[in-house]
N, C-alpha and C positions, 0 to 999 in steps of 0.2 A: 504494500500500500504506500502511495506517495502523496504527501500533503504539499500542494503547490501554492506559491504566492503568499506565504506567511511572512509578515514583517518581522525582522529580527535585527538586533544590534550587535556590533562587534567592535572592540577597541584594540588598537595597537599602541603599545607604550614604547616611546622612543627616548633614548638618551639624548639630551640637548646640551650644547656647549655655548652658553651665552657669553657675550663680551661684557666689559665692565658697565657700559651704559644699560644694557639689557638686564644685567643683574640688579642694578639699582632700581630699574623700573619694576621688576618682579618683586623686589623687597618692598617697594612702596605699595604695590597692589595687594600683597599679602597683608600689610598693615592696615590699609584702607578697608579691606574686606572684614578684618577683625573689628575695626572701629565702627563700621556700619552695623554689624551684628549687635554689638554692645549698645549702641545708641538706640536702635530700634527695639531691642529687648527692654531697655530701661523705660522707654515711653509706653510700651505695651503693658508692662507690669504696673506702672504708675497709674495708667488709665483704668486698669482692672481693679486695683486696690481702692482707688478713690471713687470711681463711678460705677464699679461693677460692669464695665463695658469693654468689649474687645475692639481694638483699633488695628488698622493695617497700615503702618507707616511705610513710606517709600524712600529710597536713597536720595531722590531729587530734593526733598525738603530740608536736607542737611547741608547741601552744597554751598548755600549762601554763607552760613556760619563757618563751615570748614572748607575753605577754598582749595585745599590740597586734594580734596576728593575729585576735583575736575581733571587732575593730571593723569588719572589712571583710566583703564577701560571701563566704560559705563555698564557694559553687559556683565562684567565680573561682579559689580555691585548689585545689579538686578538679580543675578543668580543667588546671591546671598539672601535677598529678600524672599525669593521662592523657597529656598532651603529652610529659612526660619518659619515661613508659613506652614510648610510641611511638618516641621518638627513640632510645632504647637498642635497642629491638627492630629498628628499621630499620638501625641500625649493625651489629649482629651478623649480620643477614641479608645485608647487603652484604659483610661479611667472609667469610661462608660461601660466597657466590657469586663472591667475588674481584672485586667491583666497588668503584669509588671514588665512588659517588654520594652516600653519606652519611658524614660525618666523625664522630668521637667527640664526644658532647655536651660542651659547654663551660660554664664558669661564666658567669653573666650580669653584665655590668658596668653600673653606673649611668650611665656616659657613652655606651656604645655600644648597649645593649639597647633594643629597641623598647618604648615606653610604651603598653602595651595589656593588656587582659584580656577574657576571655569568660565570660559567665554564661548559665545555661539558664533557659528558661521553665518554671515549675512551677505549674500551676493558675492561670494568668493573672497571674503576677508581672511579666511584661513585656507591654506593650500600647501601641499607638499611639492618640493622642488628637488633638484639634484643635490642632495646633501644638506638641505635646509628645510625648515618649516616656517612659513610666513604667518605671523600672528599680529592681531590688531595692536597698534601702538609700538610694539617691539620691532616690527619689520621682519627681515629674514634672519632666523636664528639657526645657527649651525647645528646639525643633528646627524645622528647615526641612523640612517634609514635602512633597517634590516629587512623590512617587509613592505610591499606595496599593495594598495587596495585594488580591487577589480574596477574596471572603467565605469561600470554601471552603479557602483556604490555611491551613496549620497553622504557627504561629510556633514555631520551635525554640529559637533562642538569639539573643543580642545580643553584639557585640564592640565595646567602647569603646576608642578610641585617641586619643592626642594626637600631632600632628605636630610637627616641629622648629620650625615657625613659630608654635606656640602654639595652633593651631586644634584643635578636638575633633570627632570623628566617631563615629557609631554605625552599625555594619553589622548589619542585622537579617536573620536567615536564616529562610527559609520552606521548607516541604516541600509538594509538590502532586503531583497525578496529571497527567501530561503525555501528551497524544495527539499523536504525531508522524506527520505525513503525509510519507512518503518521496517525494522528487522522482523523476520519471521520468528514466532515464538518456538524456540527449540530448546527443550530442557537438557539436551545433551551438550549444549554450548553455554552452560551456566556455571557460575562459581559463587561460593559463599566466602566472605571475609570476616574473620574475627580479630578484634584488636589485641595487640600483644605489646606489653609495656617495654620489654627488653628487645624489641625489634620494631616492627611497624604493624604487621598483620601476619596471620596464618590463613592460607586459603584452604578450601575444602579438598584440594588435591594434595595437600601436604607441603606446598611450597612456602618457604619463608625467605623474604628478600633480605639481602645483606644491607642492613640499615645502619648508617653512621649516627653517632651521637655528636653532632657538630658542635654544640655548645660545650659539652664536656671535653672534647678534643682540644678546644681553644681556651679552656678555663684557666689554665696556668698562665698563658700569655696575657689573657684579659686581666687576671689578678695583678700581674706585674705592672701593666699599664695603669691600672686604677690606683695602685700604691703610689706610683710616681705622680699621678694626678692629685692625690690627697696631700702631697707635700708642696704643691705650688701655691703661690699667693693668689687667693681668690677661692680657695676650696672651702673656707669657713663662711658661715651664714652672715650676710651683710658686708662681706669683704669685697673690695673692688677686684674684678677679674684682671689678672695680668696677662700679657701677651703669651707667656710660656704656658699659663693655664689653658688658654684658648687653643694653643697648638696641641697640647697633650690631650685635651678633651676631643679634638678632632681625630686623633689617633684611636681613642677608645671607640668613638662612634663609627669609624671606618671598619674596625674589627667586628663590631656588632652587625654592621651591614654585610660584611663578608660572610659571617655565620648564617645570616638570614638568606642570603643569595644561594649559598651552598644547599641549604635545606630546600628552598623552593625549586632549585634545579633538579634535585633528586626526586621530589614529589611529582613534579611535572613529568619526568621520564617514566616513573612507575605507573602513574595514572593513565598516561597515553598508551603504555604497553598493555594494560588491562583492557582499556576501552577498545583497542584494536583487536584484541584476541577473543573477547567474550561478547555475546549478545545480551546476556542477563547477568547482572551483578547484584548480589544480595548482601546487605550489611545490617548491623544493629544500629538503631537510632539512639546513639549514646549522647549523654550530656558531658562533653569534654571539659567544660568549665568546672563542673562539680567534681569530676575525676582528678582535676589538677589542684584541688585545694589541699590544705595541710592534713585534713582528716583522712584522706585516702592513702597518704604515706609515700607516694612516688610522683609528686607534682612536677619535679624537675624533668624526670624521664618523659612524662606525658607532654609537657610543653616542648621538649626537645624533639619529640617524634613528629609533631605537627599533623596528627592524624585527622583532626577536624578540618584543616585546610586541604588535606589529601582527599577527603570525602567530597568536599565542595568542587574540587578540580574534577574528580571522577564523575560527579553528577552532571556537570555541564558538558563534559566531553562525550559522555554516553548520549545525552539529549541531542547534541549536534549530529551524532551519527544515527539517530533514530533508534537507539537501543534502550534497554530497560534498566533502571536503577531502582531497586526495591529496598525499602527501609522496614526492617522487622522491629516490632515494638521492643523497647529496652527492657521491659519486664518479662519478655519471653525467656524461659529458663534454659537457654541454650547450653550453658556450662553444666547444669545439673541433670540434664536429661540424657539417658542412655540412647545412643543412636540406633541400637539394634532392637530394643524392646520398648523403649519409651518410658521406662521407670525413672522417677525423679529421685535424685540423691542429694538430700539437703546438706550432707557433709561437704559437698563441693563448693559451698559458700566460702569455705576457708581457702584463700588464694594460695596458701602454702602447699596444698595438695595439687600436684601437677599431673596426676594420672587418675582416670576414672576406672573403677572396677565394679562390674555389675554381676549379680547372681546368675544371669543368663550366660555368663562366660565371656562377655564382651570386655575388652581392655583396650584403652587408647589414651593418647595424650589429651589433656583437657582442652587445649586450644584447638586442636584438630577436630575433636569431637564437637566442639561448639560451632566451628565453621561448617561442618557437615549438617548440623541441625539448622543453622541459619539458612543454608542453601535450600534445604527441604521445605522450611517454612515459607521462604520467599516464592518457591515454585508453587506451593499450595495457595498462596495469596494471588498468584497469577492464574490459578485454575488449571495448572498443568499436572497436578497430582490429585 
């Protein structure tokens, strides 16, 4: 079965290398976006507290008092307004439905807020060239163009961001008509994945990927850099940051970025490999945030694995290929159930027990047994069993 003409979005993230003038413009735009957010939020909250009334301020009403707002891209400020309207709308919707998915919008801090902004393409104001990206106000920005869009794709917007290690990126969003060929349901080309703390996963065929602990592997080097940072002038609260402190902080941030990039590269490769090989992938719908807390006991390993990011990658890659990503309920007793006879073994709640033994004579590794049960339950949910 083929679904034709479905609108879809795709984004390509390019490394950009702005000159000094463009860096200054980006820095101003980041600051103006943060300023507009805080100004609009202050007026919203004040109006609601005093008059119990919701107002919708716009960036234009602040440009007379704050003249520097006119120096940056107006569409970047307009997108801040849209994002704030959405944030309030989602918060009140969550309150109405008694959910805790969205918190109350907060003020943006210069220290903690992400340095980024989004601008829209209007009549060709954004386009890709030979080794550059043309952006409003900034002009031609040197870029590493590693992928080119199809000619019929429509360029919608561009998001410029600066990472903590000082690197700049531009994420270009395209809209296109996607024809999805839905894969034939074949239970013989299915796999179940069970999360594994000391690896990444175990699949129902018994395969275990060789997973690196990238944070742990760089932990000694990171600790050494952080010790040096703690001895620089500016490390104490309220102390003015020295040039040596800023240089050392950049070294720490670059190592963090390197660890993150290593992990993402590995997860992309493994998720692509699985998405190409199988038509049906069954996983547990785990709450990775809860599993990474102190009470669980192995939060560092959980965060270092990046299993939650891995599942998100796997989900959209399977969807793009017209394949099936099945989430089994997290309360399904995959680790406690005997794959052969279905008997429940409560003693398997103890994570130190690494093998399951059943009275029917079945014996297997607990993770492999869980992966096989997850696969079977996923196939049942699809109606193939």
